C-alpha positions as CSV (number, residue, x, y, z in Angstrom):
1,M,67.1,93.8,111.3
2,S,65.9,90.9,108.8
3,L,68.0,89.1,106.2
4,L,66.3,91.6,103.4
5,S,66.8,94.4,105.2
6,D,70.7,94.0,105.9
7,L,70.8,93.0,102.3
8,L,69.4,96.2,101.2
9,L,72.0,98.3,103.6
10,S,74.6,96.2,102.1
11,C,74.2,96.8,98.4
12,W,73.9,100.9,99.3
13,I,77.2,100.3,100.7
14,V,78.7,98.7,98.1
15,E,77.4,101.0,95.7
16,A,78.3,104.1,97.6
17,A,81.8,102.7,97.8
18,R,82.2,101.6,94.3
19,S,81.5,105.3,93.2
20,S,84.5,106.2,95.2
21,A,86.9,103.0,94.4
22,L,85.9,103.4,90.3
23,E,87.0,107.7,91.0
24,R,90.2,106.6,92.1
25,R,91.2,104.1,89.3
26,G,90.2,107.4,87.3
27,H,86.9,106.1,85.9
28,Q,84.8,109.4,86.2
29,D,82.0,108.0,84.5
30,A,81.6,105.0,85.9
31,S,81.6,106.9,89.5
32,V,79.0,109.4,89.0
33,R,76.5,106.8,87.9
34,A,77.8,104.2,90.5
35,A,76.6,107.4,92.7
36,A,73.4,107.5,91.3
37,R,72.8,104.3,92.0
38,A,73.8,104.7,95.8
39,R,71.2,107.1,95.8
40,I,68.3,104.9,94.3
41,L,69.2,102.5,97.2
42,A,69.3,105.0,100.0
43,S,66.2,106.0,98.9
44,R,64.7,102.9,99.4
45,C,66.3,102.2,102.8
46,A,64.5,105.3,104.3
47,E,61.6,104.3,102.6
48,E,61.8,101.0,105.1
49,G,63.4,103.2,107.7
50,I,66.9,101.5,107.4
51,K,69.3,103.9,109.0
52,I,72.2,104.8,106.4
53,V,75.9,104.7,108.1
54,P,78.3,106.5,106.0
55,G,81.5,105.0,107.8
56,Y,80.1,101.7,106.4
57,A,81.0,102.9,102.9
58,T,83.9,104.5,104.1
59,E,85.3,100.8,105.6
60,H,84.3,99.1,102.3
61,E,85.6,101.3,99.8
62,R,88.9,100.8,102.0
63,F,88.3,97.1,100.8
64,M,87.7,97.4,97.4
65,T,90.9,100.0,96.6
66,D,92.7,97.2,98.3
67,I,91.9,94.5,95.8
68,A,91.1,96.8,92.6
69,G,94.5,98.4,93.2
70,S,94.9,101.2,89.8
71,E,95.8,100.2,86.4
72,E,99.3,99.7,86.6
73,E,99.2,97.3,89.2
74,V,96.5,95.0,88.0
75,G,95.2,96.3,84.5
76,A,91.8,96.1,83.3
77,L,91.2,93.5,86.6
78,G,90.6,96.3,89.0
79,M,87.5,97.5,86.6
80,I,86.5,93.9,86.1
81,F,86.6,93.2,89.5
82,L,84.4,96.7,90.7
83,Q,81.8,95.6,87.5
84,R,81.0,92.3,88.8
85,V,79.9,93.4,92.0
86,G,78.0,96.3,90.7
87,A,76.3,92.8,89.2
88,Y,75.7,91.4,92.2
89,I,74.0,94.8,93.3
90,D,71.9,94.3,90.0
91,A,70.9,90.9,90.4
92,H,69.8,90.6,94.5
93,T,68.0,93.8,94.1
94,K,65.6,93.2,91.7
95,D,63.1,92.2,94.1
96,L,64.2,94.9,96.5
97,L,63.5,98.0,94.6
98,S,59.8,98.8,92.5
99,E,60.7,97.6,88.9
100,E,60.7,101.4,87.6
101,D,63.8,101.7,90.3
102,H,65.2,98.4,88.9
103,R,65.4,99.3,85.8
104,K,66.9,102.6,85.9
105,L,69.9,100.7,88.6
106,V,70.7,98.0,85.5
107,E,70.7,101.1,82.6
108,L,73.2,103.1,84.8
109,G,75.6,100.4,85.4
110,A,75.0,99.2,82.1
111,P,78.4,101.0,80.3
112,E,80.9,99.2,83.1
113,L,79.6,96.1,81.3
114,D,80.5,97.8,78.0
115,E,83.8,98.7,78.9
116,V,84.5,95.3,80.6
117,N,83.7,93.6,77.6
118,Q,86.1,96.1,75.3
119,A,89.4,95.5,77.6
120,L,88.6,91.6,77.1
121,M,88.9,92.0,73.6
122,E,91.8,94.2,73.3
123,G,93.4,92.1,76.1
124,R,94.2,94.7,78.5
125,L,94.4,91.7,81.1
126,L,97.4,91.8,83.6
127,Y,99.4,88.5,83.8
128,P,99.5,87.5,87.1
129,P,102.9,87.3,88.6
130,P,104.0,84.1,89.9
131,P,102.5,82.9,93.7
132,E,104.9,83.9,96.6
133,F,103.6,83.2,100.4
134,P,103.3,86.3,102.4
135,S,105.6,85.9,105.0
136,A,106.0,88.3,107.8
137,P,107.9,88.3,110.2
138,V,107.9,85.9,113.1
139,S,106.5,87.3,116.0
140,K,107.0,85.8,120.1
141,S,106.0,86.4,122.9
142,E,108.0,87.1,125.8
143,G,107.9,84.7,128.7
144,A,107.8,81.5,129.6
145,V,106.0,79.3,127.3
146,I,102.6,77.5,128.7
147,G,101.0,75.8,125.4
148,R,100.5,75.6,121.9
149,F,97.6,75.4,119.4
150,G,97.0,75.0,115.8
151,I,93.9,76.6,113.5
152,L,92.8,74.7,110.7
153,G,91.3,77.9,108.6
154,D,88.4,76.3,106.0
155,P,89.1,73.3,105.6
156,H,86.8,72.3,102.7
157,V,87.4,69.0,102.9
158,G,85.7,67.6,99.7
159,P,86.4,64.0,97.7
160,A,89.4,61.8,99.3
161,D,91.7,62.6,97.1
162,S,92.0,66.3,96.9
163,N,92.8,67.2,100.7
164,E,96.6,66.9,100.8
165,A,97.0,70.4,102.0
166,V,94.5,69.7,105.0
167,S,96.3,66.7,106.0
168,T,99.4,68.1,105.9
169,A,98.2,71.0,107.6
170,I,97.4,69.2,110.3
171,E,100.8,67.5,110.3
172,E,102.9,69.8,110.3
173,M,100.7,72.0,113.4
174,A,101.3,69.0,115.1
175,G,104.9,68.8,114.5
176,A,105.3,72.6,115.2
177,G,103.9,72.0,119.2
178,A,100.3,72.3,118.6
179,S,99.1,70.5,121.8
180,F,95.2,70.7,120.3
181,I,94.0,71.8,116.7
182,V,90.9,73.2,116.5
183,A,89.3,73.4,112.8
184,I,87.3,76.5,112.5
185,G,84.4,75.7,110.2
186,D,83.4,74.9,107.0
187,V,84.9,71.6,107.5
188,T,83.5,70.2,104.0
189,S,83.0,71.8,101.1
190,D,79.4,71.3,100.1
191,G,77.8,69.5,102.9
192,Q,78.3,66.4,101.7
193,E,77.8,63.2,104.1
194,E,80.2,61.5,102.7
195,H,82.8,64.6,102.8
196,F,82.0,64.8,106.8
197,Q,83.3,61.2,107.0
198,T,86.2,62.2,105.0
199,A,86.9,64.6,107.4
200,R,86.7,62.9,109.9
201,E,88.7,60.2,109.1
202,I,91.8,62.9,108.5
203,F,90.9,64.2,112.1
204,E,91.4,60.8,113.8
205,K,94.8,60.5,111.7
206,S,96.3,63.8,113.7
207,P,99.0,63.3,116.5
208,V,96.9,65.8,118.5
209,P,93.4,66.2,118.9
210,V,91.1,68.4,116.6
211,I,88.2,70.6,117.7
212,A,86.1,71.0,115.3
213,T,82.6,73.7,114.3
214,L,80.4,74.0,111.7
215,G,80.5,77.0,109.0
216,N,77.8,78.2,105.8
217,H,79.2,75.2,103.6
218,D,78.5,72.6,106.2
219,M,75.0,73.5,106.0
220,W,74.6,73.2,102.3
221,G,73.6,69.3,102.2
222,K,70.0,69.2,102.4
223,E,67.1,66.7,102.8
224,G,64.3,68.6,100.8
225,D,64.1,72.0,102.0
226,R,65.9,71.5,104.9
227,S,69.4,71.9,106.0
228,V,71.1,68.4,107.9
229,G,74.3,69.9,108.1
230,L,74.1,70.0,112.3
231,E,73.2,66.2,111.9
232,R,75.8,65.3,109.6
233,F,78.3,67.3,112.0
234,I,77.6,64.9,115.3
235,S,76.9,61.7,113.1
236,A,80.5,62.0,112.0
237,F,81.9,63.1,114.6
238,G,79.6,61.9,117.7
239,T,79.6,65.5,119.4
240,K,77.8,69.0,118.9
241,P,79.3,71.9,117.2
242,N,80.0,73.8,120.6
243,A,83.0,72.9,123.3
244,I,85.1,74.1,125.1
245,H,88.8,72.4,125.4
246,E,91.4,72.7,128.0
247,Q,95.0,71.3,127.5
248,D,98.1,72.8,128.8
249,G,96.7,75.3,130.7
250,L,94.9,76.4,127.9
251,R,91.3,76.9,127.3
252,V,89.2,77.2,123.7
253,I,85.9,77.7,123.9
254,V,84.6,77.2,120.0
255,I,81.5,78.3,119.3
256,N,78.8,77.4,116.5
257,S,77.3,80.5,114.4
258,A,76.0,78.4,111.2
259,D,72.4,79.5,110.1
260,P,70.9,76.9,108.5
261,R,68.2,79.0,107.0
262,I,68.1,78.4,103.1
263,S,69.6,81.6,101.1
264,P,66.4,83.0,98.8
265,F,69.0,83.6,96.2
266,P,70.5,81.1,94.2
267,P,74.4,80.5,93.8
268,F,75.7,84.1,92.7
269,D,79.4,83.9,90.0
270,M,81.2,86.3,90.4
271,L,83.7,85.8,88.1
272,E,80.5,85.9,85.2
273,G,78.9,88.1,87.1
274,E,75.1,86.4,87.3
275,F,73.3,83.9,89.4
276,K,73.9,79.9,88.7
277,E,71.8,77.5,87.7
278,G,70.9,75.1,91.0
279,P,69.3,75.6,94.3
280,S,69.8,77.6,96.7
281,Q,72.4,77.2,99.0
282,S,72.4,78.1,102.9
283,V,72.7,82.0,103.9
284,P,76.3,82.8,104.3
285,G,75.9,84.7,107.4
286,G,76.3,83.7,110.7
287,T,73.6,83.2,113.9
288,F,73.5,81.9,117.5
289,S,70.8,79.4,117.6
290,E,69.1,79.8,121.5
291,E,70.7,76.4,122.8
292,T,73.8,77.8,121.6
293,I,73.1,81.1,123.7
294,E,71.8,79.2,126.6
295,W,75.1,77.3,126.4
296,M,77.4,80.3,126.4
297,K,75.9,81.5,129.7
298,G,77.2,79.2,132.1
299,I,80.4,79.6,130.7
300,E,83.2,82.0,133.1
301,A,86.1,83.2,133.6
302,A,89.1,80.3,134.1
303,G,92.3,81.1,132.5
304,P,94.0,82.1,129.5
305,T,90.8,81.8,127.2
306,F,90.7,82.0,123.5
307,I,87.0,81.9,121.5
308,L,86.7,80.1,118.2
309,L,83.9,80.4,116.1
310,H,83.4,80.5,111.7
311,H,81.9,84.0,111.4
312,P,83.3,87.1,112.0
313,T,81.5,90.1,113.9
314,Y,79.1,92.5,112.8
315,P,79.2,94.8,111.0
316,Y,81.4,92.8,108.5
317,L,82.7,95.3,106.0
318,A,84.2,93.5,103.0
319,M,82.1,91.7,100.5
320,P,79.4,91.4,100.5
321,P,78.9,93.9,103.6
322,L,76.8,92.5,106.9
323,V,74.8,89.7,105.1
324,F,78.4,87.5,105.1
325,G,79.3,88.0,109.0
326,L,77.8,86.8,112.2
327,D,74.3,89.0,112.9
328,E,74.2,92.0,115.0
329,A,72.5,90.3,118.0
330,S,74.7,87.6,117.9
331,T,77.6,89.7,118.1
332,S,76.2,91.6,121.0
333,T,75.9,87.9,122.6
334,L,79.8,87.0,121.3
335,A,80.7,90.5,123.2
336,E,79.6,90.1,126.7
337,L,80.8,86.2,126.7
338,A,84.2,88.1,125.5
339,E,84.0,89.8,128.4
340,R,82.9,87.6,130.8
341,V,85.0,85.0,130.2
342,E,88.1,87.3,129.7
343,A,88.6,86.2,126.6
344,K,92.2,86.8,125.1
345,A,91.3,87.1,121.3
346,I,88.5,86.0,119.0
347,F,89.4,84.0,115.9
348,C,87.2,83.4,112.9
349,G,87.2,81.7,108.9
350,H,85.0,82.3,106.4
351,T,86.5,85.2,104.7
352,H,89.3,83.0,103.5
353,R,92.2,86.2,104.8
354,C,94.5,87.5,106.9
355,Y,92.4,90.2,108.6
356,A,92.6,92.1,112.0
357,T,89.8,94.0,114.0
358,D,88.8,94.1,117.6
359,L,85.5,93.5,119.3
360,D,85.1,95.9,121.6
361,G,88.8,96.4,122.7
362,I,89.3,92.6,122.3
363,P,91.2,91.2,119.2
364,M,89.2,89.7,116.0
365,I,91.5,87.7,113.8
366,E,90.0,86.2,110.4
367,V,92.0,83.3,109.8
368,A,93.0,82.1,105.8
369,S,92.2,79.0,104.7
370,S,94.8,75.9,105.0
371,N,93.4,74.7,101.5
372,D,93.2,77.7,99.4
373,W,95.5,80.4,98.8
374,P,98.1,81.7,100.9
375,F,97.7,77.4,102.1
376,G,98.9,78.5,105.7
377,Y,98.3,77.5,108.9
378,T,97.9,79.5,112.3
379,M,100.2,78.8,115.3
380,I,99.2,80.6,118.6
381,E,101.6,80.4,121.5
382,V,100.7,81.6,124.9
383,T,103.3,82.6,127.5
384,D,102.9,83.7,131.0
385,R,103.7,87.2,129.7
386,G,101.0,87.4,126.5
387,W,100.4,85.2,123.2
388,S,101.7,85.4,119.6
389,F,100.1,84.6,116.4
390,N,101.8,83.4,113.3
391,L,100.8,82.3,110.0
392,Y,102.8,79.4,108.4
393,P,103.1,78.0,105.0
394,I,102.4,74.4,104.4
395,T,105.3,72.4,102.7
396,Y,102.5,71.6,99.9
397,D,104.2,71.9,96.5
398,A,100.2,72.9,95.1
399,K,100.4,76.0,96.7
400,L,102.7,77.3,94.2
401,D,101.1,76.4,91.2
402,P,100.1,78.8,89.5
403,M,96.6,77.5,87.9
404,N,95.8,76.4,91.7
405,H,95.9,80.0,93.6
406,R,93.0,81.4,91.9
407,D,93.4,84.3,90.1
408,Y,96.0,87.4,91.3
409,L,92.3,89.7,92.7
410,F,91.8,87.0,95.0
411,R,95.6,86.7,96.2
412,R,95.7,90.4,96.8
413,Y,92.6,90.1,98.8
414,A,93.4,86.7,100.9
415,T,96.5,87.9,101.5
416,G,96.2,90.8,103.9
417,P,98.0,93.0,105.7
418,E,101.2,91.8,107.2
419,E,100.5,93.1,110.7
420,A,97.3,90.1,110.4
421,R,99.7,87.5,109.6
422,A,102.4,87.7,112.8
423,F,102.0,89.7,115.7
424,A,102.4,89.4,119.5
425,V,100.4,90.8,122.2
426,E,101.9,91.3,125.7
427,D,99.4,90.9,128.9
């Protein structure tokens, strides 16, 4: 499907899921109105020949409910989150619906904003509990250790004085026995050339090799209407963002999934529930270029192999569903590669959360950011009988600063389930 077709289906998924999530929180009237909004979007999907997949909404509702919680758990924050997600739909469907249908959509959602404003005036916000690293029992595969490598989740390198967490994570992964590290995309905060150079300087100081690829934030750097993220990456690191690295009997295949296209929408501020002023950024979702697909064709099975890229596979069903992940065609290409090389697992970044699913039976794990809550790093240990995945905290005082962990809802999102933070897989 096209970008806008995926967006239209995504908006239906969100509204259908919001209706169920609102009902779970006891907002019955708002739930009914969200269901009516979903019907407007479903009708538009039918006009465009876009197939509705009810299971997508069911899975997205599970995500929403985990974040929004109950009134007892998060107070009015949950309702604010659900209302702001509805505002995202209002903003992104203006050119996808007729003027009349869009007016109806907005009118149906207006009472939710009134409810949110009332909650804010009454001070019904739950003060978040202190942040605590989301630990899980350390997992280990049986057998003799073949090797270890680390994953640096979404480092978002920015101005030179803002990257202590990134440097610390690299040092601690090397100290924990990683023979190499993979930076899984979003190397920079916003694709600026000086940030790429700062990242290069940080990686060059690493005691072990750091292999990097591109993410959507790296594509934000533009000249005119053209993204120059790829050129800046090559200039900084002297290599392309597709790589095969073999060391200590292990092999990683690192794939560039960053889409160079510019988004047709300006940046959306989820906290405020509206578009921000400023130029459009790159599209958030991922795709494989023809060059990358051709490069992948020559890769065959050869020893314990792991695949790493920035974007999660299709269908991505957190927020925003579909349009935030790898596109469907690229996901099929990835699945073919993973089967051909007998990959043990696929790791991605982008989402800033701990989460685990699979791609045709192959584990697919979303890795949390090292420069954002929960400020952790990932270690992969491979043995002659299997492999293990563990998320560890960095020794970085700012991670415990209540002003530096974002809000409570983001912590609920990023922490993810315990089974996505530590597990072992036996061959």
